Every structure is written in structure tokens, then in C-alpha cells.
N, C-alpha and C positions, 0 to 999 in steps of 0.2 A: 733476527735478534736486535733488540733495542739497546743502544749504548747510551749512558747518561753521565753527565758531569754537572757541576755547579760553578757559577761564577758570580762575583759581586760587581754591580755597577759602581765604578770608581770616579767617573768624570762628574764634575760639579753639577752640570745641568741635566744629568740623567739621560734617558733614552729619548732624544728629540730628533728632528729631521736628519741632521748630518750623520749621527751614529746609526740611525735606522738605515740610511742609504748604504753605509759601509757594511752593516750586517746583511742586508739583502744581497749586495754585490758578492760578499764572501760566501754566503750560503749557496748562491747560484752557481758557483764554480764546481760544486759537488753534485753527484747524482743522488746521494742519499736524501731522504725526507728528513727535514730538521724542524723540530718544534721547540719553542721556548715557553716556559711556564713561570708565572708569578702567582703564588697562592693558588686560587682555583681558575685563573685566567690563562688560556693557552693561545699561542699564535704560531702560524706558519712562518718560518724564518724568511720566506720569499715574499711575504705580504706586508708592505709598509703600513697599510691601514691596521692590520691585525696587531703588528708590533707596537704601533702607537697606542692601541687600546690596552696594552699591558700596564701603562702608567708606571713605568719603572724609573724611579728617582734615584739619586745618589744613595748608595748603601743598600739598594734592593738586591736580594739574592735571587738569581735566575737559575732555574733548572733547565738544562739543555739536553734534549733527547734527539738521537739520530738513528735512523734505520736504513741500512743499505750497505753495499760493498765498500764504500769509502767513508763509513760512519766515523771511525776513529780519527781519520784525517780531518773531516769536517768539524768534529768536536774540538780538536786541537786548534784549528784555525780560529774558530769562533770564540773559544775560551781565551785564547791569546789576545784577540782583538778587544774583548770586553775587559779583561784584566789590565790591559794597557791603557784603558780609558779612552779607547777609540782614537788615540793620538791627540786627545784634547787636553790631557793633564799636564 
């Protein structure tokens, strides 16, 4: 079963190298497969290059999907990280 949540990019510079590194590190702690989506663009949460290609600026709404035994925990961790502005706000 795929679990889904949404989050809005809140940090001023959007999804750049430091936040991407934090996303990858956080997603890698979980066994679930996690995908982020912006409009029609999708990215594996463990792939820095794919995340960069999302072109997610401040105010961008992300759809986060997770599938696996710890999907809810992964979603909670990732949504919290994003909503907190990756600690940059």
C-alpha cells in the first residue's frame, strides 16, 4: 500500500544541495521506497540528482509517497524536515 502526504518547501532558497543531502540522508534511514513529486516530475528520495531535477523553489508543494513497512514513519520524518525548512529558516 502506498501512503501519501503533502508538504510545502518553506526555506528561502528551495531544494538546493544542503536540503537535498538532508532529504537523502533521512530517506535512507528507512526501508520503504520513497518518491517525491512536483507536478509531473518524480524523484527517488535517495537520488540527489533526481531530487535536483524537481526544481522545487520556495512555496513549491511536494507530494511525498512511501511504500513499505515503515512508510508512515518515513513520511513523518520527511514531512517534518521539509516543513521545518530543513533547519535553514
